[in-house]
N, CA and C of each residue as an Amber inpcrd file, in Angstrom:
protein
   435
  48.5650000 166.9730000  82.9180000  47.5290000 167.6620000  82.1640000
  47.3080000 169.0530000  82.7320000  47.1460000 169.9820000  81.8460000
  46.9620000 171.3740000  82.2440000  45.5350000 171.6430000  82.7300000
  45.4520000 172.4570000  83.7420000  44.1570000 172.8740000  84.2630000
  43.7700000 174.1750000  83.5880000  42.5290000 174.2530000  83.1510000
  42.0090000 175.5000000  82.5790000  41.1440000 176.1650000  83.6290000
  41.3660000 177.4550000  83.8590000  40.5330000 178.1870000  84.8140000
  39.7600000 179.2250000  84.0240000  38.4470000 179.2180000  84.2300000
  37.5590000 180.1180000  83.4780000  36.3630000 180.5040000  84.3440000
  35.6240000 181.5270000  83.9040000  34.4110000 181.9090000  84.6490000
  33.3900000 180.7580000  84.6410000  32.6520000 180.6510000  85.7350000
  31.5940000 179.6390000  85.8270000  30.4290000 180.0370000  84.9420000
  29.7520000 179.0440000  84.3950000  28.5560000 179.2600000  83.5940000
  27.3220000 178.9780000  84.4420000  26.2380000 179.7350000  84.2610000
  25.0390000 179.5000000  85.0590000  24.5130000 178.0500000  84.9790000
  24.6950000 177.3920000  83.8370000  24.1960000 176.0220000  83.7150000
  25.0360000 175.0250000  84.5250000  26.1510000 175.4820000  85.0590000
  26.9990000 174.6330000  85.9010000  26.6120000 174.6730000  87.3720000
  25.6380000 175.4990000  87.7070000  25.2470000 175.6710000  89.1190000
  24.9870000 174.3410000  89.8280000  24.2470000 173.3900000  89.2480000
  24.0360000 172.1250000  89.9630000  25.3560000 171.3940000  90.2770000
  26.3010000 171.4240000  89.3560000  27.5900000 170.7760000  89.5640000
  28.4010000 171.4910000  90.6480000  28.3180000 172.8270000  90.6510000
  28.9990000 173.6030000  91.6880000  28.4180000 173.2880000  93.0610000
  27.0970000 173.2520000  93.1420000  26.4290000 172.9410000  94.4080000
  26.8160000 171.5500000  94.9020000  26.8920000 170.5890000  93.9860000
  27.2720000 169.2370000  94.3690000  28.6970000 169.2120000  94.9320000
  29.6160000 169.9410000  94.3090000  30.9960000 169.9910000  94.8140000
  31.0520000 170.6620000  96.1920000  30.2670000 171.7320000  96.3680000
  30.2240000 172.3830000  97.6820000  29.6720000 171.4360000  98.7540000
  28.6420000 170.7100000  98.4140000  28.0700000 169.7450000  99.3700000
  29.0870000 168.6830000  99.7260000  29.7880000 168.1520000  98.7240000
  30.8120000 167.1340000  98.9800000  31.9350000 167.6770000  99.8610000
  32.1830000 168.9890000  99.7390000  33.2750000 169.6120000 100.4900000
  32.8210000 170.1680000 101.8420000  31.5250000 170.0810000 102.1300000
  31.0070000 170.5740000 103.4120000  31.0120000 172.0840000 103.5090000
  30.8700000 172.7610000 102.3560000  30.8800000 174.2320000 102.3350000
  29.4690000 174.7800000 102.1670000  29.2270000 176.0190000 102.6650000
  27.8980000 176.6170000 102.5830000  27.4450000 176.8670000 101.1410000
  26.1380000 176.7020000 100.9200000  25.5430000 176.9270000  99.6040000
  24.8960000 178.3070000  99.5030000  24.4750000 178.8590000 100.6250000
  23.7450000 180.1310000 100.6290000  24.5650000 181.2290000  99.9650000
  23.9320000 181.9280000  99.0320000  24.5560000 183.0880000  98.3870000
  25.3510000 182.7460000  97.1340000  25.5650000 181.4700000  96.8390000
  26.3710000 181.0990000  95.6760000  25.7170000 181.5830000  94.3880000
  24.4550000 181.2820000  94.2170000  23.7800000 181.6310000  92.9660000
  23.7900000 183.1460000  92.7410000  23.6120000 183.9220000  93.8000000
  23.5610000 185.3880000  93.6730000  24.8950000 185.9740000  93.2330000
  25.9950000 185.2750000  93.4750000  27.3260000 185.7960000  93.1500000
  28.0310000 184.9690000  92.0720000  27.2700000 184.1550000  91.3680000
  27.8380000 183.2250000  90.4040000  28.6960000 183.9140000  89.3300000
  28.3900000 185.1570000  89.0120000  29.1710000 185.8660000  87.9780000
  30.6120000 186.0800000  88.4110000  30.9100000 185.9410000  89.7000000
  32.2780000 186.0920000  90.2020000  32.8680000 184.7620000  90.6610000
  32.3980000 183.6710000  90.0850000  32.9590000 182.3660000  90.3900000
  33.8220000 181.8860000  89.2410000  34.8890000 181.1900000  89.6010000
  35.7700000 180.5800000  88.6080000  35.7290000 179.0730000  88.8110000
  35.8700000 178.3390000  87.7150000  35.9700000 176.8820000  87.7900000
  37.2840000 176.4430000  87.1620000  37.8070000 175.3500000  87.6860000
  38.9800000 174.7130000  87.0940000  38.5180000 173.4550000  86.3990000
  38.9270000 173.2810000  85.1560000  38.5700000 172.0680000  84.4280000
  39.8360000 171.3910000  83.9270000  39.7310000 170.0940000  83.8120000
  40.8110000 169.2790000  83.2850000  40.1660000 168.3010000  82.3240000
  40.5870000 168.3360000  81.0820000  40.0260000 167.5140000  80.0240000
  38.4980000 167.6600000  80.0040000  38.0310000 168.9080000  80.1400000
  36.5950000 169.1940000  80.0760000  35.8130000 168.8340000  81.3170000
  36.4590000 168.3380000  82.3550000  35.7640000 167.9340000  83.5830000
  36.0690000 168.9370000  84.6820000  35.0280000 169.4000000  85.4100000
  35.2300000 170.3360000  86.5080000  35.9900000 169.6330000  87.6460000
  37.0900000 170.2590000  88.0690000  37.8950000 169.6860000  89.1580000
  38.0180000 170.6180000  90.3430000  37.5060000 171.8610000  90.2310000
  37.5750000 172.7860000  91.3390000  36.8290000 174.0610000  91.0700000
  36.6750000 174.8520000  92.1210000  35.9320000 176.1030000  92.0180000
  36.3720000 177.0490000  93.1200000  36.1040000 178.3410000  92.8850000
  36.3200000 179.3650000  93.9110000  35.4160000 180.5380000  93.5770000
  34.9850000 181.2520000  94.6150000  34.0910000 182.3900000  94.3820000
  34.6020000 183.6570000  95.0400000  34.0520000 184.7620000  94.5850000
  34.3690000 186.0730000  95.1420000  33.0880000 186.8780000  95.2160000
  32.7410000 187.3070000  96.4300000  31.6140000 188.2010000  96.6010000
  32.1930000 189.6070000  96.6800000  31.6280000 190.5400000  95.9260000
  32.1600000 191.9170000  95.8700000  31.1740000 192.8730000  96.5360000
  31.7000000 193.6640000  97.4570000  30.9210000 194.6750000  98.1830000
  31.7110000 195.9790000  98.1280000  31.3750000 196.8400000  97.1870000
  32.1390000 198.0770000  97.0140000  33.5440000 197.7230000  96.5450000
  34.5510000 198.1610000  97.3110000  35.9240000 197.8590000  96.9120000
  36.5740000 196.7900000  97.8050000  35.7250000 195.9600000  98.4480000
  36.2260000 194.8280000  99.2080000  35.5290000 193.5510000  98.7350000
  36.1920000 192.4440000  98.9470000  35.6140000 191.1760000  98.5040000
  35.7260000 190.1120000  99.5660000  34.9460000 189.0610000  99.3770000
  34.9550000 187.9060000 100.2640000  35.2550000 186.6740000  99.4090000
  36.4290000 186.0790000  99.6230000  36.7780000 184.8590000  98.9280000
  36.0030000 183.7270000  99.5870000  35.3730000 182.8990000  98.7740000
  34.5920000 181.7970000  99.3510000  34.5300000 180.6200000  98.3970000
  34.0810000 179.5230000  98.9250000  33.7850000 178.3360000  98.1410000
  34.9800000 177.7340000  97.4140000  36.1640000 177.8060000  97.9870000
  37.3090000 177.1280000  97.3740000  37.1330000 175.6320000  97.6160000
  36.9530000 174.8930000  96.5510000  36.7370000 173.4430000  96.6590000
  37.4170000 172.7550000  95.4780000  38.0110000 171.6160000  95.7660000
  38.6830000 170.8080000  94.7500000  38.1930000 169.3700000  94.9120000
  37.9430000 168.7050000  93.7900000  37.4990000 167.3070000  93.8620000
  38.5840000 166.4810000  94.5190000  38.1940000 165.4510000  95.2890000
  39.1710000 164.6740000  96.0580000  40.3510000 164.1330000  95.2310000
  40.1060000 163.7170000  94.0090000  41.1770000 163.1340000  93.1870000
  42.2190000 164.1480000  92.7560000  41.9240000 165.4560000  92.8980000
  42.8470000 166.4980000  92.4840000  43.4810000 167.2590000  93.6510000
  43.1120000 166.8700000  94.8670000  43.7100000 167.5500000  96.0330000
  45.2060000 167.2700000  96.0740000  45.9760000 168.3130000  96.3820000
  47.4120000 168.1770000  96.4340000  48.1330000 168.3090000  95.0920000
  47.3680000 168.6260000  94.0380000  47.9800000 168.7490000  92.7110000
  48.2120000 170.1860000  92.2790000  47.8490000 171.1580000  93.1280000
  48.0380000 172.5600000  92.7890000  46.8180000 173.2410000  92.2170000
  45.7180000 172.5090000  92.0520000  44.4880000 173.1120000  91.5120000
  44.0010000 174.2230000  92.4260000  43.9690000 173.9720000  93.7330000
  43.5200000 174.9760000  94.6930000  44.3570000 176.2360000  94.6120000
  45.6590000 176.0750000  94.5490000  46.5520000 177.2320000  94.4460000
  46.2670000 178.0230000  93.1880000  46.1120000 177.3480000  92.0440000
  45.8180000 178.0340000  90.7830000  44.4970000 178.8150000  90.8960000
  43.5080000 178.2320000  91.5500000  42.2220000 178.9110000  91.7120000
  42.3740000 180.1650000  92.5820000  43.0990000 180.0470000  93.6860000
  43.2690000 181.2040000  94.5710000  44.0160000 182.3110000  93.8410000
  45.0990000 181.9650000  93.1490000  45.8550000 182.9630000  92.4040000
  44.9520000 183.6540000  91.3730000  44.1410000 182.8820000  90.6630000
  43.2550000 183.4410000  89.6280000  42.1990000 184.3560000  90.2270000
  41.6020000 183.9700000  91.3720000  40.5610000 184.8090000  91.9390000
  41.1710000 186.0700000  92.5540000  42.3860000 186.0040000  93.0480000
  43.0420000 187.2060000  93.5630000  43.4190000 188.1440000  92.4160000
  43.7860000 187.5930000  91.2630000  44.0180000 188.4280000  90.0840000
  42.7310000 189.1360000  89.6690000  41.6320000 188.4010000  89.7180000
  40.3190000 188.9920000  89.4010000  40.0010000 190.1080000  90.3920000
  40.3040000 189.9030000  91.6630000  40.0520000 190.9230000  92.6850000
  40.8910000 192.1650000  92.3940000  42.1360000 191.9800000  92.0050000
  42.9960000 193.1260000  91.6740000  42.4830000 193.8510000  90.4230000
  42.0500000 193.0920000  89.4140000  41.5060000 193.7220000  88.1960000
  40.2250000 194.4900000  88.4890000  39.4950000 194.0410000  89.5030000
  38.2500000 194.7140000  89.9040000  38.5380000 195.9190000  90.7850000
  39.8350000 196.1310000  91.0950000  40.2960000 197.2570000  91.9160000
  39.8440000 197.1390000  93.3730000  39.7430000 195.9080000  93.8710000
  39.4100000 195.7410000  95.2710000  40.6150000 196.1300000  96.1200000
  40.3450000 196.6970000  97.2900000  41.4350000 197.1120000  98.1820000
  41.7940000 195.9930000  99.1830000  40.8730000 195.0790000  99.4140000
  41.1130000 193.9920000 100.3500000  40.1850000 192.8220000 100.0440000
  40.6610000 191.6280000 100.3630000  39.8470000 190.4350000 100.2520000
  39.8650000 189.7410000 101.6000000  38.7000000 189.3400000 102.0630000
  38.5220000 188.6580000 103.3340000  38.0930000 187.2190000 103.0680000
  38.1850000 186.4020000 104.0890000  37.6340000 185.0480000 103.9790000
  37.3230000 184.5380000 105.3640000  36.4620000 183.5360000 105.4110000
  36.1360000 182.8100000 106.6280000  36.4700000 181.3490000 106.3590000
  37.0860000 180.6680000 107.3150000  37.4050000 179.2680000 107.1200000
  37.2730000 178.4990000 108.4320000  36.8230000 177.2740000 108.3180000
  36.7930000 176.4000000 109.4810000  37.8360000 175.2940000 109.3690000
  38.4330000 175.1300000 108.1790000  39.3470000 174.0180000 107.9830000
  40.6830000 174.3780000 107.3280000  40.8130000 175.5840000 106.7960000
  41.9980000 175.8790000 105.9880000  42.8060000 177.1040000 106.4670000
  42.8010000 177.3360000 107.7770000  43.5160000 178.5040000 108.3240000
  44.9960000 178.4550000 107.9640000  45.5720000 177.2620000 107.9170000
  46.9880000 177.1370000 107.6010000  47.3280000 177.2500000 106.1200000
  46.3070000 177.2120000 105.2710000  46.5290000 177.2270000 103.8230000
  46.7070000 178.6450000 103.2550000  45.9550000 179.5780000 103.7640000
  45.8670000 180.8980000 103.1200000  47.0200000 181.8690000 103.4220000
  47.7730000 181.7390000 104.5010000  48.9010000 182.6710000 104.7100000
  49.9190000 182.6800000 103.5560000  50.0640000 181.5820000 102.8360000
  51.0070000 181.5420000 101.7030000  50.6400000 182.5340000 100.6180000
  49.3900000 183.0110000 100.6220000  48.9480000 184.0000000  99.6460000
  48.9500000 185.4150000 100.2460000  49.3600000 185.5250000 101.5050000
  49.4330000 186.8310000 102.1510000  48.2890000 187.1100000 103.1210000
  47.3320000 186.1980000 103.2550000  46.2230000 186.4030000 104.2000000
  46.7260000 186.3360000 105.6210000  46.1640000 187.2120000 106.4560000
  46.5060000 187.2220000 107.8750000  45.2280000 187.0930000 108.6960000
  45.3350000 186.3770000 109.7820000  44.1810000 186.1840000 110.6730000
  43.8260000 187.5170000 111.3320000  42.5250000 187.7720000 111.4120000
  42.0290000 188.9820000 112.0760000  40.8340000 188.5830000 112.9480000
  40.4350000 189.4910000 113.8250000  39.2310000 189.2750000 114.6290000
  38.0050000 189.4810000 113.7480000  36.9490000 188.7360000 114.0070000
  35.7290000 188.8570000 113.2030000  35.2210000 190.2960000 113.2110000
  35.3600000 190.9830000 114.3230000  34.9200000 192.3810000 114.4200000
  35.7220000 193.3280000 113.5650000  36.8770000 192.8840000 113.0710000
  37.7250000 193.7300000 112.2000000  37.4180000 193.5430000 110.7130000
  36.4270000 192.7070000 110.4110000  36.0370000 192.5690000 109.0150000
  35.2950000 193.8220000 108.5660000  35.4720000 194.1830000 107.3100000
  34.8050000 195.3690000 106.7660000  33.2910000 195.2340000 106.9360000
  32.6470000 196.2920000 107.4170000  31.1960000 196.2850000 107.6760000
  30.3720000 195.9940000 106.4310000  30.8950000 196.3310000 105.2630000
  30.1380000 196.0930000 104.0240000  29.9130000 194.6090000 103.7480000
  30.7160000 193.7480000 104.3530000  30.5660000 192.3180000 104.1540000
  29.3810000 191.7450000 104.9150000  28.7680000 192.5500000 105.7710000
  27.6450000 192.0910000 106.5830000  26.4700000 191.6000000 105.7490000
  26.4060000 192.0050000 104.4810000  25.3230000 191.5580000 103.6050000
  25.5520000 190.1380000 103.0880000  26.7230000 189.6010000 103.2640000
  27.0320000 188.2640000 102.7750000  26.3160000 187.1940000 103.5880000
  25.7870000 186.2150000 102.8870000  25.1470000 185.0730000 103.5780000
  26.1400000 184.3760000 104.4980000  27.4150000 184.4030000 104.1360000
  28.4580000 183.7670000 104.9420000  28.5040000 184.4030000 106.3440000
  28.4020000 185.7110000 106.3950000  28.4640000 186.4010000 107.6840000
  27.1190000 186.4630000 108.3800000  26.0770000 186.1220000 107.6560000
  24.7290000 186.1730000 108.2360000  24.3100000 184.7960000 108.7430000
  25.2690000 183.8830000 108.8590000  24.9590000 182.6030000 109.4830000
  25.3130000 181.3840000 108.6540000  25.6060000 181.5160000 107.3670000
  25.9390000 180.3520000 106.5560000  27.2520000 179.7310000 107.0060000
  28.1490000 180.5620000 107.4920000  29.4340000 180.0910000 108.0080000
  29.4000000 180.2320000 109.5270000  29.8200000 179.2260000 110.2760000
  29.6980000 179.2880000 111.7180000  30.4820000 180.4360000 112.3700000
  29.9990000 180.8830000 113.4970000  30.6410000 181.9780000 114.2410000
  32.0400000 181.6080000 114.6880000  32.3390000 180.3130000 114.7450000
  33.6790000 179.8520000 115.1530000  34.6970000 179.9090000 114.0100000
  34.2610000 180.2610000 112.8150000  35.1730000 180.3050000 111.6550000
  36.2770000 181.3420000 111.8770000  37.4550000 181.0310000 111.3890000
  38.5840000 181.9510000 111.4570000  38.4210000 182.9820000 110.3480000
  38.6760000 184.2610000 110.6800000  38.5650000 185.3450000 109.7180000
  39.9760000 185.7310000 109.2820000  40.1170000 186.0060000 107.9910000
  41.4220000 186.3990000 107.4470000  41.2330000 187.5450000 106.4600000
  42.3470000 188.2990000 106.2680000  42.3060000 189.4630000 105.3940000
  43.5950000 189.5560000 104.5890000  43.4490000 189.9840000 103.3320000
  44.5790000 190.2610000 102.4650000  44.3870000 191.6780000 101.8850000
  45.2970000 192.5720000 102.1870000  45.2520000 193.9090000 101.5880000
  45.8190000 193.8670000 100.1800000  45.1700000 194.5380000  99.2590000
  45.6140000 194.5070000  97.8570000  46.2520000 195.7810000  97.3690000
  45.8150000 196.9330000  97.8850000  46.3730000 198.2030000  97.3930000
  47.1260000 198.9220000  98.4860000
């Protein structure tokens, strides 16, 4: 069955929050950036999500989550590819991310590990960097332009 990836709707916020909770991911800041979230659906059922926080011409990829029954099926990959296309269409020059569990997953998309101090200063407004994501999280960067 084909996965459909589309923008998240505000009325889906409770379902998005539930998926984030099940995945052990931070909730802070999700609602404020919901316009830059994508959801993956299969037969009308949400099976995954990913978000992008935009700060000037840089972004923060966050909230990549897939329901347990769809893990390993390529849904996560489709979501990452789609959100990076959105970042390119938005003319972002770089996308950053923080992860505590998926450091080995993101290099396939071109992300490279960096020191937390090397993250763009404009990202400091993100709830993720203000404490929602632990200080031990691995920081990664993907240059786009």
